[in-house]
N, C-alpha and C positions, 0 to 999 in steps of 0.2 A: 445423562440426558439434559440436565439443567445447563451444564457448561457448553455442550454442543449446541443447544438451542440459542443460548446467549451469544456464542461466537458467530453463529450464522446471522442472527439479527443485527448485531453491532458491527462485526468485522466484514461481513459480506453484503448483506442487504443495505445497511445504512452507508457503509464506507465506499461501496462500489456501485451497486445497482441504482440507488437513488441519485448518486452523483452523476452517473452516466446519463440518466433520464432528464436531468435538469435542463440542459440546452433545449430539448424538445418540449418539455413542460412549459418553459418560459417563452416559447415561440421563436427562439434564436435559430433553430434548425428544424427540419422535418415538416410534414404536412399536418393539417388538422386531424386527419384520420390516424396518423402515427401518434399524435399527442393524446388522442382519446384512447388508443390502444395501450399506451404507456400508463395512463392513469388507471385503467382497468386492471392491468397486471399488478401494479404496485398496491392497489387497494385490496385485491384478492390475497396477495402475499401477506399484507399487513393484517388482514382479518384472520388468516391462518396462524400467524405468529402470535397475535394477541391471545388466541385460545390455547396455543401450545405453551405459552409462558405463564398462563393464568395460575397454575398450581404453585409456581415459584414466586410470582410477583402479583398477588391478587388485586391489590388496590389500584395500581396504575393501569393494569390491563383492563380492569372493570371500567375505569374512567374512559379509556380509549375505545372500548367496545361500545359504550353508550354514545360516544361522539360519532362513531361510524354508523351506529343504528339510527341516530337522528338524521343523518345526511342521506343514508342509502337504503334503509329498510323499506321493503315494498314487496310486491308480488314476486314469486319465484316460479315463473313458467317453466314447464318441462322442456321447452325448446332451447333453454339456455345450455351452454356448454357445461360440462361437469364441474369445472372449477368455479364458475359464476354461480351455478345452482347451489353448490355447497356453501359458499360465502353468504348468499342471500338467505338461504334456509337458516343458517346460524343467526343472522341478524334479525330474524323474526322472533327469536326467543326473548324472554323478558330480561335476562341478564347473561353475562358471560359465564357465570358459574353453572348455569343450567344449559348452556349452548352445547351442541354436540362437538366432540373432538374433531380436529381436521380430518378430512377423508384421507384414506391411504393414497399415496402418490400413484398416478396412472403410469403404466409402462410405456411412456412416450419419452424417448431419449434421443439425443443427437450427440453421439460420441465425438464427432469431429468438432462441433461447436464447443463442447465442454473442454476439449483439449486445447483449442485455440484460446478460449477465455482464460484457462489456467496459465498459458504462456503470457498473455497480456497482463495478468495479475503479477507474475514474476517481474515483468518489465517495469510496471508501475512501481512495484515495491523497491526495485533497484534504483529507479530515478528518484524516488522519495528519500531513500537512504543517502544518495549523493548530495541532494539538496540539504538534508539534515546535517551532514558532515560539514558543509560550508556555512551552516547557520543562516540559510537563505529564508527570509520571512515567507510564510505560506502564500501570501498574495502577490509576491514578486515573480514576474514571468521571466523565464530564461530560455536561451537557445538549448537545443539538444542535438549533439552530433553523434551519429551511429557509425562506428568504424567496422566495416565488413558488409557482407551481403546476405547472410543467413536471416531468415524470417522477414526479408524485405517486403514481400507481398502481404504477409499478415499485418505488418506494421503500417504499411501504406493504406491498406483497405480499412484499417480501424483507427485512423488518426483522430476521428471524432471522439472515440472513447478515451484515447490517450490524453487529448486536450481537455476533456471533461474532468479527468482525474489528476492531472499534473499541469500547473501553470506554465505554458510553453508559448514562446513567440514564434519559433520556427523549429522544424524537425528536418534534419538533412542527413543523407548517407554520404560518407566520405571514405576514401581509401587509407588515409594516414592522418594521424593526429597532428594538428598544426604545432610546430615547434615553439612558436612564440606565445601560444595560448596559455592562459593562466586559469586553472579551474580544477575540477576533480573528476575522477573516472570510476567506473564500476563495470562488472562483467555480467552479461546476460547470455547464458550459454557460451557460444564462441564469439559473441559480439562484444566489443568494448564500447561502453556508453560514456560520452564526455560532455560535461556541462561547463561552458565557460562562465567564469564568475562575472556578474554584472559590475561595471565600472564603479557604480555607487557603493558597492560593498568591498571593493578591492583593498582599501587601506585597513578596514576592520579585519579582513581575513589575513592580511600580512602580519598584523599585530598578534593575532591568534597563533599563527604559525611560528613566529619568533618566540612566543611564550612556551609553546609546545617544544620547540627546539631546546630551549634552556632547561626545561624540565627533564627531557630525555637525556640531555648531556649530563646533567647532575646524577640521574639514576645510573647512567652508564659508568660514570666514574666510580660511583659507590659499589656497583657490582664488580667492576674490574679490581678495585682495591680489596674487596672481600675475597675474590678468587686468587689474588696474588699472595694472600696470607697463608703460609704453609700450615700454620696451626689449625686454621679453619678447614682447609682441604683434607688434612690428615685426621682430624678428630671429629669433624661433623659427620652425621649419617650420610651414606653415599647417595641416598635419595635426595637429600637437601642440596648436596653439591651438584648433582645432575640437574635439579630444578633451577638452580642459579645459573648454570651454564646455558640452559635453554632460554632463560630469561635474558641472558646476555645477548644471545643471537637475535631474539625477538626485538629487544631494545635497539640493537644496531640496525636492524632492518627498518624499524619505524623511523629512526633518526635519518636514515638514508632517504626515505620517502619524503620526509619533511624538507630535507635539504634540496631534493630535486624540485619540489614545488617552489621553494624560495628562489632557486636558480631560474626557473621558468618565468618568475615574476619580475626579474631584472629588466 
């Protein structure tokens, strides 16, 4: 329960929901009514999470509870929706340790929205991995090219969410990856995602690829030499020999991928 609560708070609420809401909260997008609604939802979730995490992290949650109480505690009219009523009722208590546990979730679900958001999470995760592979700084914006047409409506309808979670200058759908482009790719279902490397980082990435090529080449020669040794092949446990053979294939594949990227960069 502790780990699931922490994962939701940090990996979903903080990493996704708060980031998605920022453009509206800061007035860059949306209307005043949408801003007010986002503030209300985030506050209610935070109030629930503070009480849920209190048994595991009593000091910080008590501090957060009193900060919320100072700002928001007030009358809890019955006309309020169930979520607001629960949060306001809790904040009327003297401390988090005596506040009631969060109410049980209401049976109100939107399976289609949940499925779409799960797909967007996978897309964002893949884009972040590609950026991480190229060591692109978090604040550096890049283009994103999507090769294929699956999920096109979902992606186009939710570009605001994607832009809030990944620094992007432009997002476009194309039929084929540009041959001359230098960057990195990843897969999202049947779609290939391609991020061209910004020119300012090109030389640094080339140096990284050359170092990786040298490392893989040295490892490949070492494994080939070991497998060419009859004494090793005949006397070593069969599991170890098979493991080295698999490592040989993996290293060759990784080296080919590095060489292909260096060829594109010419």
